[in-house]
Residue frames as a rotation matrix with the C-alpha (Angstrom) as fourth column:
UNK 1
-0.721 -0.221 0.657 -34.99
0.636 -0.587 0.501 -56.18
0.275 0.779 0.564 -13.18
UNK 2
0.166 0.877 0.451 -38.35
0.509 -0.468 0.723 -54.84
0.845 0.109 -0.524 -12.06
UNK 3
0.577 -0.033 -0.816 -37.00
0.787 -0.245 0.566 -53.90
-0.219 -0.969 -0.115 -8.58
UNK 4
-0.536 -0.822 -0.190 -34.25
0.688 -0.556 0.466 -51.79
-0.489 0.119 0.864 -10.17
UNK 5
-0.573 0.385 0.723 -36.86
0.544 -0.481 0.688 -50.21
0.613 0.787 0.066 -12.48
UNK 6
0.528 0.820 -0.221 -39.16
0.678 -0.251 0.691 -49.37
0.511 -0.515 -0.688 -9.58
UNK 7
0.234 -0.531 -0.815 -36.26
0.775 -0.404 0.486 -47.69
-0.587 -0.745 0.316 -7.71
UNK 8
-0.791 -0.537 0.291 -35.34
0.593 -0.560 0.578 -45.72
-0.147 0.630 0.762 -10.81
UNK 9
-0.157 0.830 0.536 -38.97
0.577 -0.363 0.732 -44.61
0.802 0.424 -0.422 -11.30
UNK 10
0.635 0.372 -0.677 -39.19
0.772 -0.277 0.572 -43.56
0.025 -0.886 -0.463 -7.67
UNK 11
-0.263 -0.808 -0.527 -36.00
0.699 -0.536 0.473 -41.46
-0.665 -0.244 0.706 -8.04
UNK 12
-0.880 -0.163 0.447 -37.34
0.461 -0.524 0.717 -39.84
0.118 0.836 0.536 -11.17
UNK 13
0.170 0.985 -0.029 -40.72
0.941 -0.153 0.302 -38.87
0.293 -0.079 -0.953 -9.71
UNK 14
-0.689 -0.366 0.626 -41.13
0.292 -0.930 -0.222 -35.21
0.663 0.030 0.748 -9.45
UNK 15
-0.310 0.566 -0.763 -42.65
0.857 -0.180 -0.482 -33.28
-0.411 -0.804 -0.430 -6.57
UNK 16
-0.149 0.309 0.939 -44.80
0.791 -0.533 0.301 -30.91
0.594 0.787 -0.165 -8.59
UNK 17
0.845 0.530 -0.076 -45.85
0.456 -0.638 0.621 -28.80
0.281 -0.559 -0.780 -5.60
UNK 18
0.374 -0.801 -0.468 -42.24
0.519 -0.238 0.821 -28.29
-0.769 -0.550 0.326 -4.59
UNK 19
-0.513 -0.548 0.661 -41.32
0.848 -0.202 0.491 -27.30
-0.136 0.812 0.568 -8.14
UNK 20
0.300 0.701 0.647 -44.20
0.690 -0.628 0.360 -24.83
0.659 0.338 -0.672 -8.21
UNK 21
0.888 -0.007 -0.460 -43.06
0.388 -0.526 0.757 -23.27
-0.247 -0.851 -0.464 -4.92
UNK 22
-0.104 -0.986 -0.129 -39.45
0.610 -0.166 0.775 -22.96
-0.786 0.002 0.619 -6.16
UNK 23
-0.388 0.006 0.921 -40.66
0.876 -0.307 0.371 -21.52
0.285 0.952 0.114 -9.45
UNK 24
0.685 0.683 0.256 -42.81
0.538 -0.710 0.455 -18.97
0.492 -0.174 -0.853 -7.63
UNK 25
0.604 -0.549 -0.578 -39.83
0.457 -0.356 0.815 -18.07
-0.653 -0.756 0.036 -5.42
UNK 26
-0.435 -0.817 0.379 -37.67
0.784 -0.136 0.606 -17.47
-0.444 0.560 0.699 -8.47
UNK 27
-0.048 0.516 0.855 -40.35
0.762 -0.534 0.365 -15.26
0.645 0.670 -0.368 -10.01
UNK 28
0.887 0.381 -0.263 -40.74
0.454 -0.611 0.648 -13.29
0.086 -0.694 -0.714 -6.78
UNK 29
0.157 -0.911 -0.381 -36.97
0.583 -0.226 0.780 -12.73
-0.797 -0.344 0.496 -6.56
UNK 30
-0.531 -0.346 0.773 -36.94
0.846 -0.272 0.459 -11.49
0.052 0.898 0.437 -10.16
UNK 31
0.363 0.756 0.544 -39.87
0.639 -0.627 0.445 -9.11
0.678 0.186 -0.711 -9.47
UNK 32
0.770 -0.164 -0.617 -38.19
0.487 -0.475 0.733 -7.75
-0.413 -0.865 -0.285 -6.30
UNK 33
-0.304 -0.953 -0.003 -35.03
0.698 -0.225 0.680 -7.01
-0.649 0.204 0.733 -8.32
UNK 34
-0.399 0.236 0.886 -37.03
0.774 -0.432 0.464 -5.25
0.492 0.870 -0.010 -11.10
UNK 35
0.708 0.705 0.040 -38.90
0.558 -0.594 0.579 -3.20
0.432 -0.388 -0.814 -8.50
UNK 36
0.422 -0.655 -0.627 -35.65
0.581 -0.336 0.742 -2.20
-0.696 -0.677 0.239 -6.79
UNK 37
-0.577 -0.629 0.521 -34.33
0.788 -0.261 0.558 -1.08
-0.215 0.732 0.646 -10.14
UNK 38
0.002 0.690 0.723 -37.50
0.694 -0.522 0.496 0.99
0.720 0.501 -0.480 -10.83
UNK 39
0.845 0.271 -0.461 -37.40
0.531 -0.524 0.666 2.61
-0.061 -0.807 -0.587 -7.40
UNK 40
-0.032 -0.936 -0.350 -33.72
0.652 -0.285 0.703 3.47
-0.758 -0.206 0.619 -7.79
UNK 41
-0.576 -0.143 0.805 -34.42
0.785 -0.371 0.496 5.00
0.228 0.918 0.326 -11.24
UNK 42
0.436 0.827 0.355 -37.36
0.623 -0.562 0.544 7.02
0.649 -0.015 -0.760 -9.85
UNK 43
0.706 -0.229 -0.670 -35.33
0.544 -0.431 0.720 8.31
-0.453 -0.873 -0.180 -6.87
UNK 44
-0.377 -0.921 0.104 -32.48
0.745 -0.234 0.625 9.25
-0.551 0.313 0.774 -9.15
UNK 45
-0.237 0.374 0.896 -34.94
0.798 -0.452 0.400 11.26
0.555 0.810 -0.191 -11.33
UNK 46
0.767 0.592 -0.248 -35.89
0.623 -0.592 0.512 13.43
0.156 -0.547 -0.823 -8.36
UNK 47
0.000 -0.841 0.542 -32.36
0.289 -0.519 -0.805 14.76
0.957 0.156 0.243 -7.89
UNK 48
-0.417 -0.281 -0.864 -31.30
0.892 0.057 -0.449 16.51
0.176 -0.958 0.227 -4.70
UNK 49
-0.996 -0.061 -0.062 -32.67
0.071 -0.982 -0.173 20.02
-0.050 -0.177 0.983 -5.23
UNK 50
-0.451 0.892 0.026 -36.36
-0.226 -0.142 0.964 19.14
0.863 0.429 0.266 -5.52
UNK 51
-0.499 0.373 0.782 -39.10
-0.865 -0.157 -0.477 18.97
-0.055 -0.914 0.401 -2.89
UNK 52
0.510 0.726 -0.461 -40.60
-0.775 0.621 0.120 15.75
0.373 0.296 0.879 -4.32
UNK 53
-0.621 -0.773 -0.128 -39.07
-0.608 0.578 -0.544 13.43
0.494 -0.260 -0.830 -1.80
UNK 54
-0.648 0.504 0.570 -42.40
-0.310 0.509 -0.803 11.92
-0.695 -0.697 -0.174 -0.58
UNK 55
-0.764 0.454 -0.458 -44.70
-0.363 0.286 0.887 9.67
0.533 0.844 -0.054 -2.44
UNK 56
-0.614 0.623 0.485 -48.26
-0.530 0.129 -0.838 8.94
-0.585 -0.772 0.251 -1.26
UNK 57
-0.775 0.457 -0.437 -50.82
-0.158 0.530 0.833 6.40
0.612 0.715 -0.339 -2.30
UNK 58
-0.560 0.675 0.481 -54.43
-0.705 -0.083 -0.704 6.23
-0.435 -0.733 0.522 -1.04
UNK 59
-0.671 0.438 -0.598 -56.84
-0.210 0.662 0.720 3.31
0.712 0.608 -0.352 -1.41
UNK 60
-0.087 0.752 0.653 -60.03
-0.996 -0.054 -0.071 2.01
-0.019 -0.657 0.754 0.11
UNK 61
-0.600 -0.064 -0.798 -60.44
-0.176 0.983 0.054 -1.53
0.780 0.173 -0.601 1.37
UNK 62
-0.362 0.590 -0.722 -63.40
0.835 0.550 0.031 -2.91
0.415 -0.591 -0.691 3.41
UNK 63
0.620 0.700 0.354 -64.92
0.523 -0.705 0.479 0.61
0.585 -0.112 -0.803 3.69
UNK 64
0.668 -0.474 -0.573 -61.75
0.396 -0.425 0.814 1.94
-0.629 -0.771 -0.096 5.28
UNK 65
0.912 -0.384 0.143 -59.39
-0.077 -0.502 -0.861 4.46
0.403 0.774 -0.488 3.67
UNK 66
0.574 -0.806 -0.142 -55.63
0.620 0.315 0.718 3.97
-0.535 -0.500 0.681 3.86
UNK 67
0.913 -0.408 -0.024 -52.82
-0.333 -0.708 -0.623 6.32
0.237 0.576 -0.782 2.96
UNK 68
0.608 -0.794 0.017 -49.29
0.713 0.556 0.427 5.09
-0.349 -0.247 0.904 2.49
UNK 69
0.920 -0.391 -0.032 -46.53
-0.375 -0.852 -0.365 7.69
0.115 0.348 -0.930 2.35
UNK 70
0.573 -0.819 0.009 -42.91
0.812 0.570 0.126 6.89
-0.108 -0.065 0.992 1.56
UNK 71
0.847 -0.428 -0.314 -40.15
-0.368 -0.900 0.233 9.39
-0.382 -0.082 -0.920 2.29
UNK 72
0.793 -0.586 0.163 -37.17
0.525 0.524 -0.670 9.04
0.307 0.617 0.724 0.01
UNK 73
0.725 -0.688 -0.035 -33.64
-0.542 -0.600 0.588 9.64
-0.426 -0.408 -0.808 1.26
UNK 74
0.698 -0.605 -0.382 -30.43
-0.071 0.472 -0.879 8.78
0.712 0.641 0.287 -0.45
UNK 75
0.931 -0.313 0.189 -28.04
-0.168 0.095 0.981 7.27
-0.325 -0.945 0.036 2.14
UNK 76
0.686 -0.720 -0.104 -24.71
-0.011 0.132 -0.991 7.75
0.728 0.681 0.082 0.44
């Protein structure tokens, strides 16, 4: 009886680290989808007749300045 119980306990053991990684992956996928939705909504708000097709962001890290520019194009 105890051998069967040990096998059952071994099968029921959880790999907490693996569960955390999978949980983080699910959260990341959800966040990517939400960000894609937000970007799509923002691009749609610009319309086609406006000059606001570039977004820029500047930040400083380790005493260096960085500028990220994103050009928006609708590829219909």
